[in-house]
C-alpha positions in Angstrom: -32.6 -23.0 30.4 -31.8 -26.8 29.5 -34.8 -28.7 28.1 -33.1 -32.0 27.6 -29.7 -33.8 28.3 -28.1 -36.5 26.1 -27.4 -39.3 28.3 -25.0 -41.2 25.9 -22.5 -39.7 23.5 -23.9 -41.9 20.5 -27.2 -43.3 19.6 -26.9 -47.0 19.8 -28.9 -49.9 18.4 -28.8 -53.5 19.3 -28.6 -54.7 15.8 -26.6 -53.6 12.8 -28.7 -53.1 9.8 -27.1 -54.8 6.8 -27.6 -53.4 3.3 -28.7 -56.3 1.0 -26.0 -57.1 -1.5 -26.5 -55.7 -5.0 -29.3 -53.3 -4.1 -27.4 -50.4 -5.4 -25.4 -50.4 -8.6 -22.6 -48.0 -9.4 -22.8 -46.5 -12.9 -19.3 -46.6 -14.5 -19.8 -43.6 -16.6 -20.8 -41.3 -13.7 -19.8 -42.9 -10.6 -23.2 -42.5 -9.1 -25.2 -45.3 -7.8 -28.8 -46.3 -8.9 -31.3 -48.7 -7.4 -31.2 -52.2 -9.0 -34.9 -52.3 -9.5 -34.9 -49.0 -11.4 -32.2 -50.4 -13.7 -34.2 -53.7 -14.3 -37.4 -51.6 -15.0 -35.3 -49.5 -17.5 -33.8 -52.6 -19.2 -30.5 -52.0 -17.5 -30.0 -48.5 -18.9 -29.2 -45.7 -16.4 -32.1 -43.3 -16.6 -30.0 -40.2 -16.0 -26.7 -40.9 -18.1 -28.1 -43.4 -20.6 -25.2 -45.8 -19.8 -26.1 -49.3 -21.1 -25.1 -52.1 -18.8 -24.1 -55.3 -20.5 -26.8 -57.9 -20.4 -27.2 -61.4 -22.1 -29.6 -63.7 -23.8 -31.7 -64.0 -20.7 -32.5 -60.5 -20.6 -32.8 -59.6 -24.4 -35.2 -62.7 -24.8 -37.3 -61.6 -21.9 -38.3 -58.3 -23.4 -37.9 -58.8 -27.1 -40.1 -61.9 -27.4 -43.8 -61.3 -26.5 -44.3 -62.3 -22.9 -40.8 -63.6 -22.9 -42.0 -66.8 -24.5 -39.9 -68.6 -27.2 -38.7 -72.0 -28.3 -35.0 -72.5 -28.1 -33.2 -74.7 -30.7 -29.6 -75.8 -30.8 -29.1 -76.3 -27.0 -28.3 -80.1 -27.5 -25.1 -79.0 -29.5 -22.4 -78.7 -27.0 -18.7 -77.9 -27.3 -15.9 -80.4 -27.0 -12.0 -80.3 -27.0 -10.9 -81.9 -30.2 -7.5 -80.1 -30.0 -6.9 -81.1 -26.2 -5.8 -77.4 -25.9 -4.1 -76.2 -22.7 -2.7 -72.9 -21.5 -3.2 -71.9 -17.9 -5.8 -74.6 -17.7 -7.1 -77.2 -19.9 -9.9 -76.0 -22.3 -12.1 -78.9 -21.1 -11.9 -77.6 -17.6 -12.5 -74.1 -18.7 -15.7 -75.2 -20.4 -16.9 -76.9 -17.4 -16.2 -73.9 -15.3 -18.2 -71.5 -17.5 -21.0 -73.9 -17.9 -21.4 -74.1 -14.2 -20.9 -70.4 -13.6 -23.4 -69.3 -16.3 -25.9 -72.2 -16.4 -25.3 -72.0 -20.3 -23.5 -74.5 -22.5 -21.9 -72.0 -24.8 -21.8 -68.4 -25.8 -24.9 -68.1 -28.0 -28.6 -69.1 -27.8 -31.2 -69.2 -30.5 -34.8 -68.6 -29.9 -37.8 -68.8 -32.1 -41.1 -66.8 -31.2 -43.0 -63.6 -31.7 -42.0 -60.0 -31.5 -45.0 -57.8 -31.4 -46.8 -60.6 -33.2 -44.2 -60.9 -35.9 -42.6 -64.4 -36.3 -38.8 -63.9 -35.8 -35.6 -65.9 -35.0 -33.3 -64.2 -32.5 -29.9 -65.3 -31.9 -28.1 -63.6 -28.9 -24.6 -64.1 -27.7 -23.5 -64.1 -24.1 -20.2 -62.3 -23.1 -20.1 -63.8 -19.8 -19.3 -67.3 -21.4 -15.5 -67.0 -22.3 -15.9 -63.5 -23.5 -18.6 -64.4 -26.0 -16.0 -66.0 -28.0 -16.9 -67.6 -31.3 -16.1 -71.4 -31.3 -17.5 -74.3 -33.3 -20.7 -74.5 -31.3 -21.5 -70.7 -31.7 -21.0 -71.1 -35.5 -23.1 -74.2 -35.8 -25.9 -72.5 -33.6 -25.9 -69.6 -35.7 -25.9 -71.6 -38.7 -28.9 -73.3 -37.6 -30.7 -70.2 -36.8 -30.0 -68.9 -40.4 -31.2 -72.1 -41.8 -34.3 -72.1 -39.9 -35.1 -68.4 -40.8 -34.5 -69.2 -44.4 -36.5 -72.2 -44.7 -39.5 -70.9 -42.7 -39.3 -67.3 -44.1 -38.9 -65.8 -40.7 -36.8 -62.5 -40.2 -33.6 -63.1 -38.5 -32.0 -60.9 -35.8 -28.5 -61.6 -34.3 -27.4 -59.8 -31.1 -23.7 -59.7 -31.1 -21.3 -59.2 -28.1 -18.1 -60.9 -28.4 -14.3 -60.6 -27.9 -13.8 -62.6 -31.1 -12.7 -65.9 -32.2 -12.1 -68.5 -29.5 -8.3 -69.3 -29.6 -8.8 -72.5 -27.8 -10.2 -74.0 -31.0 -7.5 -72.4 -33.4 -8.6 -72.7 -37.0 -11.8 -74.6 -36.2 -13.0 -71.2 -34.7 -11.8 -69.1 -37.6 -13.7 -71.5 -40.1 -17.0 -70.2 -38.6 -16.4 -66.8 -40.1 -16.6 -68.3 -43.5 -19.4 -70.7 -42.6 -21.8 -68.1 -41.2 -21.0 -65.6 -44.0 -21.8 -68.2 -46.6 -25.1 -69.2 -45.0 -26.1 -65.4 -44.7 -25.4 -65.2 -48.4 -28.0 -68.1 -48.9 -30.5 -66.0 -46.7 -30.0 -63.0 -48.8 -30.8 -64.9 -51.9 -33.9 -66.2 -50.4 -35.0 -62.5 -49.7 -35.4 -63.1 -45.8 -34.4 -60.0 -43.8 -31.5 -60.1 -41.5 -30.8 -57.4 -38.9 -27.6 -57.2 -37.0 -27.7 -55.5 -33.6 -24.2 -54.9 -32.2 -23.8 -54.4 -28.4 -20.8 -53.7 -26.2 -18.4 -55.0 -27.2 -18.5 -56.6 -30.8 -15.1 -57.2 -31.9 -12.8 -59.6 -33.7 -13.9 -62.4 -36.1 -17.5 -61.7 -35.1 -17.4 -58.1 -36.4 -15.4 -59.4 -39.5 -18.2 -61.8 -40.4 -21.9 -62.0 -39.6 -22.0 -58.9 -37.4 -21.4 -56.5 -40.2 -23.4 -58.4 -42.9 -26.9 -57.3 -42.0 -29.4 -55.9 -44.4 -29.4 -53.3 -41.5 -26.6 -52.9 -39.1 -27.5 -51.2 -35.9 -26.0 -50.8 -32.4 -26.8 -49.6 -28.9 -25.3 -46.4 -27.9 -21.6 -46.3 -27.0 -20.8 -49.9 -27.8 -17.3 -50.8 -28.7 -17.2 -52.2 -32.3 -14.3 -53.1 -34.4 -11.9 -55.8 -35.3 -8.7 -55.3 -33.3 -9.2 -53.4 -30.0 -8.0 -49.7 -29.5 -4.9 -50.7 -27.5 -3.7 -53.0 -30.2 -4.3 -50.6 -32.9 -2.5 -47.9 -30.9 0.5 -50.0 -30.4 0.6 -51.1 -34.1 0.3 -47.7 -35.6 2.2 -45.8 -32.7 -0.3 -42.9 -32.8 -3.2 -41.8 -30.7 -6.7 -42.6 -31.8 -9.6 -40.1 -32.5 -11.8 -39.5 -29.5 -14.6 -42.1 -29.3 -12.7 -44.3 -31.8 -14.7 -47.7 -32.6 -17.8 -46.4 -30.5 -21.1 -46.6 -32.1 -21.4 -43.0 -32.6 -18.0 -42.8 -34.5 -18.9 -45.8 -36.7 -22.5 -44.1 -37.6 -20.7 -40.9 -38.6 -18.4 -42.8 -40.8 -21.0 -44.9 -42.5 -20.4 -48.3 -40.9 -23.7 -48.3 -39.1 -27.5 -47.5 -40.3 -28.6 -46.1 -36.9 -28.1 -46.3 -33.2 -31.1 -47.1 -30.8 -31.2 -47.1 -27.0 -32.2 -50.4 -25.5 -35.7 -49.2 -24.2 -36.6 -48.3 -27.8 -35.2 -51.5 -29.6 -38.1 -53.6 -29.7 -40.3 -51.0 -31.3 -37.5 -50.1 -33.8 -36.9 -53.7 -34.8 -40.6 -54.3 -35.3 -40.9 -51.3 -37.4 -38.0 -52.0 -39.6 -39.0 -55.7 -40.1 -42.4 -54.6 -41.3 -40.9 -52.0 -43.7 -38.6 -54.9 -45.1 -41.6 -57.2 -45.4 -43.8 -54.5 -46.9 -46.1 -54.7 -44.1 -45.6 -51.2 -42.5 -48.6 -48.9 -42.1 -48.3 -45.2 -40.8 
């Protein structure tokens, strides 16, 4: 006995339902997809695999500063093109392009505010601005942050994510390594704590200067940290590198890091560490 009969071969609808762009995000580590809102709620860390998506100063400031409130300094210092550098395009044109694309004037921002009621200075790099490269403005803003922390006796946190020195500024960029290192030496003499947080990636001149000079050097999981990249090292020495070479876990095992902290726990860990350094910590 036949209870029903399909009239059409396929079920049809008048309108095609479009999936909103960016609702689902693919996790590079697993190939799985996760809902964007779930990632945002977990500070852009995949809840299942623990993969840390790269984020920038907007996101770090939003959850490290209480209520996301802070005062920004150094934003009036903007890059120029003193060498009139040109490769595939003029450096001045490249600056205009990235400033328009990112809404930022350079690859680092400095915020002053409270973190769990502690006065702090937080400097954060943005990889999406010319690969987080360190040019004159980056060095100057970091220098301003260090000076402010020293003069006002506020703990300093620098969040690094960089491909290294900005080649378009040549030696002017390399000078920032010495400049920031010298200012951090002054900060140390004054007894003000400095914590360096390294994220993926932290390489080149940034690693060779301020990123590795913290009273405590910490990192997010699986972050690439080193001077030259793995590909360059492999080509130079002509040998395969150990598994996980230059990742946070490898550096921790070899004494280059003090500890690794997942992003959702970082605010609490930084707060506890600063309180210990300021002799304010109570169990």
